[in-house]
Steps between C-alpha positions, in 0.01 A plus 500: 500500500169323547415299810224237481359308792552129437149356536434835665665594827537130576757538778226641723164413345336189349662459156301542180208666679344843450621599846862420409468689171344808659756508779786476252373816333436668836861445603642645182526222240446605139291190444460130569584159358235227506426153358195398296308185408180434307216337695268234357241769423746734330581745781857626539588446863812589694691213659864402499429127478252301296400319818392682818663251737789726600321836487153420633557160662258312271573248225313686226600532134445858385458412132239233575296722733251778429545841651197448723663186637830679560332788683455267796874503570736769623867580551557583866152648521516687167296388195654385173468804272419516132735687268232755417461580870865603514453749217190629675670538839844637415575855380481555126875563481603184688719264299383139499725209408266216406686171518328241280507169685238340275519523121119483490491829691675696226201627304283564805773699673572699186131579452475631857804723460358642177161556664665714767709683240811392689726359229755776549544417872481121489794265457411140411763252614537123507744213518282333237628606159196352327278725711707803406495396136122478511483838669714658228278343233197654673656843541783679325483776764527293819800559723671166555745403771681168458540322834815290524669320786682196364857583400479296181189688390667829580749426226215484246349833608593693182303252288184559704548875525514515122217258419257642759601862450524522876555824689619352829714214621397401853799344676537347848723668756653155548664551162782668691574167671470271199775624270625753756464877527747599227365258241141591591568867439670417171201288393258781581705749302491253210121459525455876497659514157177343373295795622334346806460654841589293804275406793653324800292270722483452800775685691381556857819644649738770380773235480289304251436812294854634500646275225258657250570863582489706183362215288125479561191710445266301722519317833227253600518450876314365802654775716331805353577750778868410515553544127293818476686654795834409345403642161368823647808551715726442201305743283508762775873454530549520125613140465252415225409161656588221257423708195613340176 
């Protein structure tokens, strides 16, 4: 099972920074998850929010700013990275889950991934179905992960899996609390009938992961070391750690 660092190793390092991404890999993650936006001058920059108020402490709109303007700010002392810098810095076998926050970032992000010949190790995900639709129109080969959190939307998942030809369904660990553990597991088994793999975000304790044992191929977590240690111990003991 794959383990990705949610915004890098964000439990210990500034999230969505090169340092967090590199440390996630250092501590055993198979890859990282990150969020992208398009700047005013067409750069694809990594930031969870469209405004830097919460991350960098400044009221700055990412989409309305140039990259040169954004370079003045930092996240806990670490610069805001560009997507291409991540592909430059991480190992060539690192998996990268690019979450599309901004529909205008679709083509730019896709072009970067193609430039680094990384289509086979990149998963594009989004809550924005229009962004995913545009991505599929741009590329028949892109790996798509549908992000869902709202229970009502979860019931429409098969429609989107089919129309987007998605390979992954990215589900919140809180799913186990919404309809309950038994119904959650039944829903996941139902989704799998449509040929998708399951990614669970963001379980940060073994208790949060446990309801999905045996039903997921990917875990996206802040607590990289904890999950890697647990997986490795299970493999060593022959338990097969949440293998589907």
